[in-house]
C-alpha positions in Angstrom: 20.4 69.2 67.9 18.0 67.8 70.5 16.6 65.4 67.8 20.1 64.4 66.9 21.0 63.8 70.5 17.8 61.8 70.9 18.9 59.6 68.0 22.4 59.1 69.5 20.8 58.3 72.9 18.5 55.7 71.3 21.4 54.1 69.6 23.4 53.8 72.8 20.4 52.5 74.7 20.1 49.5 72.3 20.5 46.2 74.1 23.7 44.2 73.7 23.8 40.4 73.1 24.7 38.6 76.2 23.8 35.7 78.5 20.2 36.7 79.1 19.7 37.0 75.3 21.2 33.5 74.8 19.0 32.1 77.5 16.0 33.7 75.7 16.9 31.8 72.5 17.3 28.5 74.5 13.7 29.0 75.9 12.4 29.6 72.4 14.2 26.4 71.4 12.0 24.5 73.8 9.0 25.5 71.6 10.9 24.2 68.6 11.3 20.9 70.3 7.8 20.8 71.6 6.3 21.6 68.1 8.6 19.0 66.5 7.6 16.2 68.9 3.8 17.2 68.5 4.2 17.2 64.7 6.0 13.8 64.7 3.4 12.2 67.0 0.3 13.5 65.2 1.9 13.1 61.7 2.9 9.6 62.7 -0.7 8.7 63.6 -2.1 10.1 60.3 0.9 8.8 58.4 0.3 5.2 59.7 -3.2 5.3 58.4 -1.9 6.6 55.0 0.7 3.9 54.8 -1.9 1.2 55.4 -4.2 2.7 52.9 -1.4 3.0 50.3 -0.6 -0.7 50.8 -4.2 -1.7 50.8 -5.8 -4.1 48.2 -8.6 -1.5 47.8 -8.1 0.6 44.6 -10.3 3.4 46.2 -8.1 3.6 49.3 -5.0 3.6 47.3 -6.3 6.3 45.1 -7.5 8.6 47.9 -4.4 8.2 50.0 -2.2 8.6 46.9 -4.0 12.0 46.1 -3.5 13.1 49.7 0.3 12.3 49.6 0.7 14.1 46.2 -1.1 17.2 47.4 1.0 17.7 50.6 4.3 16.5 49.2 4.1 18.7 46.0 3.0 22.0 47.6 5.3 24.2 49.7 5.0 23.9 53.4 4.9 27.7 53.7 1.8 27.8 51.5 0.2 25.2 53.7 0.8 27.3 56.8 -0.7 30.3 55.0 -3.8 28.4 54.1 -4.4 26.9 57.5 -3.7 30.1 59.5 -4.9 32.9 57.2 -7.3 31.0 55.0 -9.3 29.4 57.8 -9.5 32.8 59.5 -11.3 34.2 56.5 -13.9 31.4 56.9 -14.4 32.3 60.5 -12.0 29.8 62.1 -9.4 31.7 63.9 -6.8 29.3 65.2 -4.0 30.1 67.7 -0.6 30.2 66.0 0.6 27.0 67.8 -2.4 25.0 66.7 -2.3 26.3 63.1 1.4 25.5 62.9 0.7 22.0 64.4 -2.1 21.2 62.0 -0.2 22.3 58.9 3.0 20.5 60.0 0.9 17.4 60.7 -0.5 17.3 57.2 3.0 17.8 55.8 4.7 15.2 57.9 2.0 12.6 57.5 2.3 12.6 53.8 6.1 11.9 54.0 5.9 9.5 56.8 3.0 7.6 55.1 5.3 7.2 52.0 8.3 6.1 54.1 6.2 3.5 56.0 4.5 2.3 52.8 7.8 1.7 51.2 8.9 -0.2 54.3 5.8 -2.4 54.2 6.4 -3.1 50.5 10.1 -3.9 51.3 9.1 -6.9 53.3 9.7 -10.0 51.2 6.7 -11.2 49.3 7.3 -14.7 50.7 6.1 -13.3 54.1 2.8 -12.3 52.6 2.4 -15.7 50.9 3.3 -17.5 54.1 0.6 -15.5 56.0 -2.0 -16.4 53.3 -1.0 -20.0 53.5 -1.7 -19.9 57.2 -5.1 -18.5 56.4 -4.5 -15.4 58.6 -6.9 -12.6 58.3 -5.6 -9.3 56.8 -5.4 -7.8 60.3 -3.5 -10.6 61.8 -1.1 -10.8 58.8 -0.3 -7.1 59.2 -0.2 -7.1 63.0 1.9 -10.2 63.6 4.0 -10.7 60.4 4.3 -7.6 58.3 4.5 -4.7 60.7 7.3 -6.1 63.0 9.5 -6.4 59.9 8.4 -3.1 58.4 9.0 -1.2 61.6 12.7 -2.4 61.6 13.1 -1.2 58.0 11.3 2.1 58.6 13.2 3.2 61.8 16.3 4.8 60.2 14.5 6.9 57.6 11.9 7.8 60.2 14.5 9.2 62.5 16.2 10.9 59.7 12.9 12.6 58.7 12.5 13.8 62.2 15.5 16.0 61.6 13.7 17.6 58.7 10.6 18.3 60.9 12.9 20.1 63.4 14.3 22.3 60.7 10.9 22.9 59.0 9.5 24.3 62.3 11.5 27.5 61.4 8.8 28.3 58.8 6.1 28.6 61.5 7.4 32.1 62.3 5.4 33.5 59.5 2.1 32.7 61.4 3.4 34.2 64.6 4.7 31.1 66.3 7.5 32.2 68.6 9.9 29.3 68.0 13.7 29.6 67.7 13.9 31.5 64.4 11.2 34.1 65.3 12.9 34.6 68.7 16.2 35.2 66.8 14.5 37.8 64.6 13.0 39.5 67.7 16.4 39.5 69.4 18.2 40.8 66.3 15.8 43.7 66.1 16.6 44.5 69.7 20.4 44.1 69.6 21.4 44.5 66.0 24.0 41.7 66.5 23.0 39.2 63.7 26.3 37.4 63.7 26.2 36.5 67.4 22.5 35.7 67.4 22.4 33.4 64.3 25.7 31.8 65.4 23.9 30.7 68.5 20.8 29.7 66.7 22.9 27.5 64.3 24.6 25.9 67.3 21.2 25.1 68.9 19.9 23.5 65.7 23.1 21.6 65.4 22.9 20.3 68.9 19.4 19.1 68.3 19.8 17.6 64.8 23.3 16.1 64.8 22.6 13.5 67.4 19.5 12.4 65.5 21.4 12.2 62.2 24.1 10.0 64.0 21.3 7.9 65.4 19.7 7.5 62.0 23.0 6.3 60.4 23.7 3.8 63.2 20.2 2.4 62.9 20.6 2.1 59.2 23.9 0.3 59.6 22.3 -2.1 62.2 19.4 -2.9 59.8 21.9 -3.6 57.0 23.9 -5.9 59.2 20.7 -7.7 60.1 20.0 -8.3 56.5 
């Protein structure tokens, strides 16, 4: 009977979902935003190099960058997280969860951003390239002053749209111990056993982050089309 009463006591001592729990989820959402911005910044730097290599006249650069894109676009992100976090630890490189998550997401994002930006560079009319050659501009000056300003305008809408995907993909980093929004929701669910309330709040937080970005992407795309 004592054991039974102990179980009843444990059941009644379970936390209930309230304001403090909702604030805990909001604090975890800050890590989601931080990781998303970090991924976008680092992935953007690597992706820019990939885009230039993919658009290069050098067959070697195009082949190497193409292989990089194929590897990270055609393997699951969750597997990439496992390899970076658990695989490197087997080799003696034990990375903190936030760094491992950032590295894996950077590789993943750079492959997609590189392809988006490569397509934007190739979408610049060929006459612009020919005009730059006629002016005897060096490859760097042609890219810097003629091609990139036009490609950036074309690339902005899909780039903003892909940032939404980065935000949602951060939920997978919970498998390596990163306490972002989804992992915080799991922890809170184990403490309160109120999944409906918890995941409703989580969905609302994701919506409040992603919906404005989606609207911005559509508006930018409409503006680019009007410009054309």
